[in-house]
Structure formats: structure tokens, C-alpha cells
C-alpha distance (Angstrom), angle and dihedral (degrees) to the residues before:
residue distance angle dihedral
M1 . . .
T2 3.81 . .
A3 3.79 126.6 .
A4 3.79 89.2 -103.8
E5 3.78 91.7 53.0
S6 3.80 92.8 47.6
A7 3.82 91.0 52.7
E8 3.81 87.5 81.7
V9 3.80 109.7 82.4
V10 3.80 111.9 -106.2
Y11 3.80 116.0 -161.0
G12 3.77 128.9 -150.3
S13 3.78 124.4 -122.5
T14 3.80 114.4 -84.6
M15 3.79 91.4 -159.5
P16 3.80 120.6 62.2
R17 3.79 122.5 -114.3
L18 3.82 92.5 -126.9
W19 3.79 123.2 28.6
T20 3.78 144.2 148.9
R21 3.81 111.8 -106.9
P22 3.82 120.2 -125.7
L23 3.78 121.0 -100.1
V24 3.80 88.5 -139.1
Q25 3.80 112.4 97.4
G26 3.79 129.1 -167.0
P27 3.79 143.4 81.9
P28 3.82 118.8 -24.3
G29 3.78 112.6 -74.4
P30 3.82 134.2 -156.8
C31 3.80 94.3 -75.0
G32 3.80 88.9 89.8
C33 3.80 98.0 -140.5
G34 3.80 94.9 92.6
C35 3.80 96.6 -98.2
A36 3.80 122.9 129.2
L37 3.81 97.1 -124.4
T38 3.81 115.7 132.3
P39 3.83 136.0 172.9
D40 3.82 86.6 -87.0
T41 3.81 93.0 56.9
S42 3.82 102.3 36.0
Y43 3.79 132.7 42.0
G44 3.82 87.3 -155.1
F45 3.81 91.8 88.8
E46 3.82 89.2 60.0
V47 3.81 89.2 48.8
E48 3.81 88.5 54.4
E49 3.82 91.5 52.3
F50 3.81 92.2 44.0
A51 3.81 92.2 52.5
R52 3.81 93.4 45.5
D53 3.80 102.9 38.5
T54 3.82 104.5 27.4
L55 3.80 105.9 28.9
L56 3.82 93.6 28.7
R57 3.82 87.7 -136.5
P58 3.81 107.0 116.7
L59 3.77 114.8 -152.5
D60 3.78 118.6 -109.1
P61 3.82 112.4 -115.1
W62 3.81 95.1 -99.2
Q63 3.83 91.7 45.5
R64 3.80 90.0 53.1
W65 3.82 90.4 49.6
A66 3.83 91.7 48.7
A67 3.81 92.9 48.2
I68 3.81 92.0 49.8
H69 3.80 96.0 47.0
G70 3.80 95.4 37.2
G71 3.79 88.6 48.7
E72 3.81 95.9 56.2
L73 3.82 111.3 143.3
L74 3.79 132.8 -144.9
A75 3.79 121.0 -131.5
N76 3.83 89.9 -95.0
G77 3.81 92.1 54.9
W78 3.79 96.8 -105.1
P79 3.81 119.3 129.1
R80 3.81 109.3 -89.8
F81 3.81 88.8 -139.3
R82 3.77 116.5 56.3
T83 3.81 88.8 -178.4
I84 3.80 126.2 28.7
L85 3.80 122.2 -169.1
L86 3.80 108.3 -159.0
L87 3.81 114.3 -171.4
I88 3.79 121.1 -176.3
S89 3.80 139.2 142.2
R90 3.78 118.8 -90.0
Q91 3.80 123.9 -89.0
N92 3.79 94.2 30.7
G93 3.80 97.4 111.5
K94 3.80 103.9 -97.2
T95 3.82 92.1 137.7
E96 3.82 90.4 50.2
L97 3.81 89.6 52.9
L98 3.80 92.5 51.1
V99 3.81 92.1 47.9
I100 3.81 89.8 53.7
L101 3.80 91.3 46.0
T102 3.81 90.1 49.8
L103 3.80 92.4 53.5
Y104 3.81 90.0 47.1
W105 3.80 91.7 51.4
L106 3.80 90.8 46.2
F107 3.82 102.8 44.3
I108 3.82 104.8 22.4
E109 3.81 104.9 30.9
V110 3.84 91.9 28.2
R111 3.81 95.0 -141.7
K112 3.78 107.5 -171.8
L113 3.81 96.0 -134.2
V114 3.78 130.5 17.2
L115 3.81 112.5 -178.7
G116 3.79 122.1 -165.1
T117 3.80 118.6 -165.2
S118 3.79 136.8 -178.0
T119 3.79 134.6 173.3
N120 3.80 86.0 -120.5
L121 3.81 109.0 50.0
V122 3.81 89.9 -154.5
Y123 3.82 89.4 68.2
A124 3.79 91.7 50.1
V125 3.81 89.2 50.4
E126 3.81 90.8 51.6
S127 3.80 91.7 53.5
W128 3.80 90.8 46.3
E129 3.82 92.2 49.6
K130 3.80 90.6 49.3
A131 3.81 90.4 52.2
V132 3.81 91.2 49.5
E133 3.81 91.1 48.4
L134 3.80 92.6 51.2
A135 3.81 92.9 45.6
E136 3.80 94.5 48.7
A137 3.82 91.5 46.8
C138 3.81 91.7 54.1
D139 3.82 113.8 77.2
A140 3.80 92.7 -155.4
L141 3.81 90.9 57.1
A142 3.79 99.9 32.6
E143 3.79 91.4 62.9
D144 3.81 88.2 59.7
I145 3.82 92.9 56.0
P146 3.83 111.4 90.0
P147 3.83 120.7 -137.9
N148 3.81 91.4 -95.0
G149 3.79 94.1 35.5
V150 3.81 96.1 114.7
R151 3.78 113.5 61.4
R152 3.81 124.7 -175.5
T153 3.80 106.4 165.9
N154 3.79 136.8 124.7
G155 3.77 92.1 -1.4
E156 3.82 91.2 -54.9
N157 3.79 118.2 127.5
V158 3.81 114.9 -172.0
L159 3.79 131.9 162.7
R160 3.83 112.9 -163.5
T161 3.78 131.3 -173.0
T162 3.79 130.1 -151.7
D163 3.81 86.4 -105.7
K164 3.84 88.1 60.6
A165 3.79 94.4 -111.7
R166 3.82 112.4 147.2
Y167 3.77 137.4 -156.0
R168 3.80 112.9 -159.8
I169 3.78 134.5 169.5
A170 3.79 134.3 -146.8
A171 3.77 140.6 173.3
S172 3.79 117.1 -98.6
N173 3.79 98.8 -109.0
R174 3.79 140.9 107.4
K175 3.83 91.3 -68.8
G176 3.81 101.8 42.3
G177 3.80 108.1 113.7
R178 3.79 99.0 0.7
S179 3.83 116.9 139.4
L180 3.83 90.3 17.3
T181 3.81 133.3 108.5
I182 3.80 105.3 -137.0
H183 3.81 124.4 -161.1
R184 3.81 98.3 178.4
L185 3.80 122.7 19.9
V186 3.81 127.3 -168.5
L187 3.82 117.3 -165.3
D188 3.80 108.4 -169.4
E189 3.83 124.5 -164.6
L190 3.81 93.0 15.0
R191 3.81 89.2 174.7
E192 3.81 88.0 73.5
H193 3.82 92.4 60.6
H194 3.81 98.0 103.4
D195 3.79 92.8 174.0
F196 3.80 137.3 13.0
T197 3.82 96.0 -99.0
A198 3.82 96.1 105.7
W199 3.80 92.7 37.0
N200 3.80 91.3 53.0
A201 3.81 90.7 49.6
A202 3.81 98.1 50.9
V203 3.81 110.3 25.6
P204 3.85 98.2 58.0
A205 3.82 86.8 56.2
T206 3.82 86.8 73.4
N207 3.81 94.8 54.9
A208 3.80 95.3 90.9
V209 3.83 90.6 56.2
P210 3.84 110.2 76.4
D211 3.82 94.0 -162.0
A212 3.80 97.3 40.2
Q213 3.79 120.1 136.9
I214 3.80 133.2 -157.8
W215 3.81 124.0 -156.6
A216 3.81 113.0 -164.5
I217 3.81 110.4 -172.2
S218 3.78 132.1 -176.7
N219 3.75 147.5 121.0
Q220 3.80 116.4 -104.3
G221 3.80 122.9 -67.4
D222 3.77 141.5 -163.6
D223 3.79 138.7 -109.1
R224 3.81 90.8 -57.7
S225 3.82 94.1 58.8
V226 3.78 93.6 92.7
V227 3.82 98.2 155.9
L228 3.80 93.0 49.1
D229 3.80 90.8 46.7
S230 3.80 92.1 49.6
L231 3.82 94.3 51.4
R232 3.80 94.1 42.3
T233 3.81 93.2 49.2
A234 3.81 91.5 51.2
A235 3.81 92.6 45.9
L236 3.81 92.9 49.4
A237 3.80 90.4 48.8
F238 3.81 89.9 57.0
I239 3.81 92.4 45.4
E240 3.81 91.4 52.0
S241 3.80 100.2 40.5
G242 3.79 108.1 17.4
E243 3.78 87.8 -127.3
G244 3.79 125.9 112.9
D245 3.79 131.7 32.5
E246 3.81 108.9 2.3
R247 3.82 89.9 -178.5
L248 3.80 92.7 63.4
G249 3.80 110.6 87.0
L250 3.79 130.6 -165.8
L251 3.82 123.3 -157.4
E252 3.81 106.7 176.9
W253 3.79 127.2 175.5
S254 3.80 102.6 -174.0
A255 3.79 144.5 135.6
P256 3.82 115.5 -102.6
D257 3.79 116.9 -100.2
G258 3.79 111.8 -85.3
S259 3.81 95.1 26.3
R260 3.79 117.8 148.2
P261 3.81 117.3 -125.5
T262 3.83 90.7 -116.3
D263 3.82 94.0 51.1
V264 3.81 101.3 119.8
P265 3.84 97.7 -161.6
A266 3.82 88.3 50.6
L267 3.81 90.7 51.3
Q268 3.81 89.3 49.6
Q269 3.80 91.2 54.3
A270 3.81 92.8 49.5
N271 3.82 97.2 41.4
P272 3.82 111.8 48.0
N273 3.81 91.2 173.3
L274 3.80 91.1 61.6
G275 3.79 106.5 128.7
Y276 3.81 91.9 19.2
R277 3.81 105.9 60.9
L278 3.81 100.9 -13.3
T279 3.80 127.6 61.6
L280 3.78 125.2 -142.3
S281 3.80 92.5 -137.8
S282 3.81 92.8 59.9
L283 3.81 92.5 46.3
L284 3.80 92.6 48.7
G285 3.80 91.0 48.4
D286 3.80 90.5 54.4
A287 3.81 90.1 44.0
R288 3.80 94.5 54.1
R289 3.80 92.6 48.5
A290 3.81 91.5 48.8
E291 3.79 92.5 47.6
A292 3.80 91.2 50.8
A293 3.81 93.6 46.2
G294 3.79 96.8 44.2
G295 3.80 120.3 179.9
E296 3.78 118.0 61.9
E297 3.80 94.9 -3.2
L298 3.80 92.2 53.6
A299 3.81 92.4 45.5
G300 3.79 89.7 49.9
F301 3.80 93.0 51.0
K302 3.79 91.4 50.2
T303 3.80 93.7 52.7
E304 3.81 98.3 37.0
S305 3.83 102.9 37.3
M306 3.81 103.6 21.2
C307 3.82 99.5 33.2
M308 3.81 89.2 -133.2
R309 3.76 122.8 150.4
V310 3.79 115.4 -118.4
P311 3.82 126.2 -170.5
M312 3.80 89.7 -120.7
L313 3.77 139.9 -14.3
D314 3.79 100.7 -133.9
P315 3.82 110.0 23.4
A316 3.77 115.2 -164.2
I317 3.80 94.8 -157.1
D318 3.78 127.0 33.3
A319 3.81 108.0 -115.7
E320 3.81 94.4 -148.4
N321 3.80 92.8 49.6
W322 3.80 90.3 49.1
A323 3.80 90.4 52.2
E324 3.81 90.3 50.1
C325 3.83 89.1 57.7
L326 3.81 89.4 67.6
D327 3.81 109.1 128.6
P328 3.81 112.7 147.4
G329 3.75 112.1 -141.3
D330 3.79 144.7 102.7
M331 3.80 140.4 -106.5
R332 3.79 100.0 -104.3
A333 3.79 91.4 115.7
A334 3.80 89.7 56.2
R335 3.80 99.8 43.1
G336 3.78 109.0 150.0
R337 3.83 91.4 28.7
V338 3.82 98.6 73.2
A339 3.81 123.3 128.2
L340 3.80 125.8 -166.9
C341 3.80 128.9 -154.5
F342 3.81 128.7 -171.1
D343 3.80 127.3 -157.7
V344 3.81 139.7 170.6
S345 3.81 130.0 -148.0
I346 3.80 119.6 -109.0
D347 3.81 91.8 -108.2
G348 3.81 91.6 50.3
R349 3.80 92.5 -123.6
H350 3.79 101.0 109.9
A351 3.79 136.1 39.4
T352 3.79 134.8 -176.1
L353 3.79 135.0 -161.8
A354 3.81 111.3 -160.4
A355 3.80 132.1 -175.0
A356 3.80 130.8 -151.9
A357 3.78 136.9 177.9
V358 3.79 135.7 176.3
L359 3.81 110.0 -112.8
P360 3.81 124.5 -141.0
D361 3.83 89.7 -103.1
G362 3.82 91.3 56.7
R363 3.78 97.7 -105.9
V364 3.79 119.7 122.1
R365 3.78 118.0 -125.4
V366 3.80 115.9 -150.1
E367 3.80 127.9 -169.6
V368 3.80 139.1 168.0
V369 3.80 110.5 -112.1
A370 3.80 97.1 -176.2
A371 3.80 140.3 -16.6
W372 3.78 131.8 -165.4
D373 3.79 138.5 -163.6
D374 3.81 88.4 175.7
M375 3.79 106.8 72.8
R376 3.80 92.3 -167.7
G377 3.77 87.9 57.7
M378 3.78 89.3 48.7
H379 3.82 90.1 54.8
R380 3.80 90.0 53.1
E381 3.79 98.2 43.6
M382 3.80 112.2 28.8
R383 3.80 98.5 80.6
G384 3.79 89.9 45.5
W385 3.79 90.0 58.1
V386 3.80 91.2 51.3
R387 3.81 90.8 51.1
R388 3.79 90.6 48.2
V389 3.81 95.3 50.5
V390 3.84 95.4 37.8
P391 3.81 95.1 -157.8
R392 3.78 122.9 -163.7
R393 3.80 87.9 -125.2
F394 3.81 135.4 16.6
G395 3.81 119.9 -163.1
W396 3.79 144.6 174.9
F397 3.82 138.6 174.0
P398 3.84 109.7 -97.9
S399 3.83 90.8 -172.3
G400 3.82 92.6 56.6
P401 3.81 136.2 67.1
A402 3.82 90.4 -72.6
A403 3.81 85.9 74.5
A404 3.80 86.0 86.7
Y405 3.81 87.0 70.5
A406 3.80 97.2 45.0
A407 3.80 93.0 122.6
D408 3.80 89.9 57.4
L409 3.80 97.3 41.7
D410 3.79 108.9 38.8
D411 3.79 126.5 85.5
N412 3.80 97.0 -110.2
E413 3.81 100.0 150.9
Q414 3.79 95.8 -93.0
A415 3.78 113.1 167.6
D416 3.80 95.3 -118.3
W417 3.81 101.4 28.0
P418 2.93 135.0 114.7
P419 3.80 103.7 19.7
Q420 3.78 116.4 -116.7
R421 3.80 115.7 -79.1
V422 3.85 91.1 14.4
E423 3.80 116.8 119.2
V424 3.82 115.9 -151.6
A425 3.81 111.7 -145.2
G426 3.81 123.0 179.3
I427 3.82 112.9 -150.2
R428 3.79 104.8 -135.8
A429 3.81 128.5 145.8
E430 3.80 95.8 15.6
V431 3.83 96.8 63.8
P432 3.86 95.0 118.5
A433 3.80 89.7 48.8
V434 3.82 89.9 51.3
C435 3.81 92.6 51.4
M436 3.80 96.8 41.8
G437 3.79 91.4 43.9
F438 3.79 92.0 53.4
A439 3.81 91.2 50.5
E440 3.82 91.1 48.8
L441 3.81 91.6 51.5
V442 3.81 90.3 50.8
D443 3.81 91.0 50.3
A444 3.81 90.5 49.0
G445 3.80 93.5 49.4
Q446 3.80 91.2 -117.1
I447 3.80 95.2 128.5
A448 3.80 123.4 85.0
Q449 3.80 116.3 -158.4
S450 3.79 132.7 171.3
G451 3.80 100.9 -142.3
D452 3.80 97.1 -94.8
P453 3.84 106.9 -174.3
L454 3.81 93.6 -135.5
L455 3.80 94.2 51.7
D456 3.81 91.3 42.5
A457 3.80 89.1 54.5
Q458 3.79 99.2 44.4
V459 3.81 107.2 31.5
P460 3.84 98.1 60.5
A461 3.83 90.4 41.7
T462 3.80 96.2 53.7
E463 3.80 116.8 109.6
K464 3.79 134.1 -157.0
L465 3.79 126.0 -101.6
R466 3.78 103.7 -158.9
Q467 3.81 120.6 -141.6
G468 3.79 110.0 -178.5
D469 3.79 107.9 -62.7
A470 3.82 92.2 -15.7
W471 3.79 134.6 60.8
R472 3.78 143.0 -161.9
F473 3.77 133.3 -162.7
T474 3.79 111.5 -74.1
R475 3.78 115.4 -125.9
R476 3.81 93.6 -167.7
G477 3.77 108.7 89.9
A478 3.76 147.1 85.3
G479 3.79 95.8 -71.7
H480 3.78 142.2 35.9
C481 3.80 125.5 -91.9
D482 3.82 101.4 -179.0
A483 3.81 90.8 112.8
T484 3.81 90.3 53.4
Y485 3.80 91.2 49.8
A486 3.81 92.1 46.2
A487 3.81 91.8 49.4
A488 3.80 93.5 47.3
G489 3.80 91.1 46.4
A490 3.80 92.8 49.6
V491 3.81 91.1 49.4
H492 3.80 90.7 50.1
L493 3.81 92.8 49.2
A494 3.81 92.3 47.1
R495 3.80 93.2 50.1
T496 3.80 93.2 48.9
L497 3.80 96.5 50.1
P498 3.80 112.5 121.1
P499 3.81 113.3 -104.7
P500 3.78 115.1 -92.6
P501 3.80 114.7 -96.8
A502 3.76 113.3 -90.9
R503 3.76 115.4 -103.6
P504 3.81 111.3 -107.3
L505 3.75 113.7 -105.0
V506 3.80 109.6 -121.7
V507 3.79 114.3 -153.9
A508 3.78 116.3 -170.1
A509 3.80 114.0 -146.8
R510 3.75 114.5 -128.9
P511 3.82 113.9 -121.9
R512 3.75 114.1 -104.7
G513 3.69 115.1 -96.9
E514 3.76 95.8 34.2
């Protein structure tokens, strides 16, 4: 789209691309989207009036739609959705919507405890401060705040009303929400929940409240976003089949899978505030830069500005380049030049022994020798594999989780370890060089791999942990990367082996007289 074309205002989509339909049936109501929701069947209409008439902050069109559909009521007056997953690109006003909802719950519905959480407590504080600012600036609300109603002491932020309703905040961790009874729960940045620790701390605190409601908000995530993925998968299953949890709702403004960053209709679907608070020209500028840069910048644009799921945000090894290294074979041509490397996952539940050898054509072949999810079995078998292969060099990473097995791995003058002619070499200070070197060899097509399922699963899913201008493979994530570490370590050890001794030149003396 040219500058002239983008001069015409382009608006985002008020309705989400994916959403859970209302249970309420009937003629179209005042929502405007064709649904049958009315002020009798959704508290969202009251939220709209509260924002417009009391706070003097009218909802944007998509915010109004989300409040109406997220506020659907059952016949008994309870929220239809006990849990709402709201997915939308950044900078579209999702935090503003939740602040307005929080004040509505606090001052209009008089919910006894509203808890707001975020993986970064600073963000939760910002939302809390914004709510306090709006409440104190509004005469109708300020008169319902007692003299000691705003508390900012000892890291505790609480807003109280004269009706004894409270708005508190907490970090999303194993303590956030415990020992509380929560009536309304806001989980911000759900994509950063890489396990269920924070979820299990806060969500059960709503169980004693029959009409409690949870709003989980975020843009899309990656393979580590296990809580988001779990909720979204369950919500989509209900949307598609009508079976499952009808009280789990999905409201998702996102670009369709496979969309290009410069696809304007896709940007409209992921950015409902386009044309209101966002401009198409700025989004397209960011999109073109991301598309040209590729890699981490492109992945970031897709998750942040298109609300598209990506496998990872900062891949250490290009998946396509790894696939292009496929060359089934073995190491017979490099017998006597094999190196082994052993590594263990961060949770201590998986281990891999990998082999590598430099081939006559200069490439390095890498294979998995053995892998274990039974660490007792690993104790019994690992040394046997080393004796069977008889590598020139055996290595491991003393600064990683394998350090727990240092007594078994190191060359400490044990009677039966290491095997004869096997050099034990711990990989210590050069870990970033090992990781970056492996990635560079993959990119250059200098790795040969046989399509091992374990390597194919772990290598493309491994992310970077940046350290200044260098990086190593991150061990903190949703999956294991011990096979990636073992493969990279084996390749490094194989490439740094001393050259084989030159064969002696035999010169036969010619018999005298010839």
C-alpha cells in the first residue's frame, strides 16, 4: 500500500476473528453485531454507560463489544463465562478496558475483592495507579473512597471503598492470590505464564465465590506459553464442537495463520483500534522493517502486532536450515575421529548422549547415541555406551545441569574410568562459542544429520539466552534442550580434535646394481 493509499483512514475490526457465541438466542439486540444480548442478559451495557457517563471515558468500539460479550449473564444472574481469554495485539487499549471494568466491579457491583496480577509487578502497579487516578478524579466515585481508602505502604497497593470493596494487586507467582477469596481476577500478560504455578495460586481463590469471574488478557505467545495454549485449545474445541467447557470464553482479535506482516486485512483483524488510536502507516512501517530483518524481529512483530502464535521468539537455530542439513548416513568414514558429549535437561528428567565426527568433505555429522528419561537407567548404561563407541574425546558441560553427575563424568582417576584412549574434556568457558558455532555450521550447511526424531524436536525449538554480544542456548522454557546441547558439544569436540598423526613415508631402497 502506497502513502497515497494509506492516507484514507483504515479501521480495525470491531468484532474478533475467533469468539465464543452467546447462549442467549433471539432477535438482534442493541449490541449491533447481530447477537441477541440485551441489558437484561449482559452487564456490559452498564459498563458502557459507566465509562461514558461516570468516568467520561467512552469505550472504543471493540472495548464495548468485548464488555458486552464478556459480560453475558446466565438466567440466575451469574456471569455466563467464569473465565474469559481475551487475546489482542498490543497498544489497542486492553489495559484501559480492564481498568474500567475493575472500577465498575468495585463501585457499581461492589465486588468484595478484585485482584489484578501481572508477571511484572510494575505493570500491575501501573494499572492500579491508573484506576486510583480515575476514581479520585471522578466526584461520583471519590465520595465513596474513605480517608484511608488508598494505601501505598510496604509494597502493598490497595484501593478501598466505603462499601468495603477492595482492589489489590499481586505478582503472578506461586504466592499471588493465596489465602484470599477473590470475586474478580485479572491475569495480565498470560503469555508469560510458562507453567501453571501462578495460575494454581490465584484461580482456586475464586472457587468459594459462585459468581466469580476471571479475565485473562494477553497478546499471543510462543511454545513456552503453556497456560495460554491450554485455555485457547479448550475454548476453540468448544467453539468448533459445542462440547466441553461452555463457561470458558474466547475473544480473539488476531491475524489468520500464514498472514504476511504487510497484509492490511490481517492487520485490521488483529488491531481493532486501527483508525482510532493506531495508524496504518506506522503499522506498515514496522511490518516492512520486521519482514526485511526476519528472525527475532519478525517473530516479535507477529506476536505483538498481529497476535499470531510463533513457535519461539528468539530461535537459536533456523528450522529450515536444520532441515536442509538432512543427509542420512553413518560415521564409518570417520571412525577413530568420533567425539561424544553428554547433557542433562534443566529439570533433571532427560539426558542425551550425542556423537559427532568431521567427514572427509569437511562437514560434521551428528547423531544421537542414546537418550534417557529414566535417570537410573542412564546411570547404569551411559558409561557402557562410551566404552562401546570408544570416542577420541568425551565431553560434558560442568556449568550446566550435568554438574550433578560430575563424579561419574570427570576424569578423577577412577579405576574403570575413563576407558583407555578416551580423553575426558569438560566444556567450560567456551559455552557461547559452542552454541553460536553450532548454529553457524547449520546455517552454512556444514552439518550432516539423519533426521533423528529427538534432534528434530529439540534443535528447532531451542531459543537464545543472550549474554552481552554473545548467546547460548536457554535452558529455561517449556521444553528440553539437552539434545541440542549434547549435539553442539559433540560437534565442538570433534572439530577441535588434534589432526591424526601423519602416516610415515616408507621409501624402499633400490638394490645396488639396478
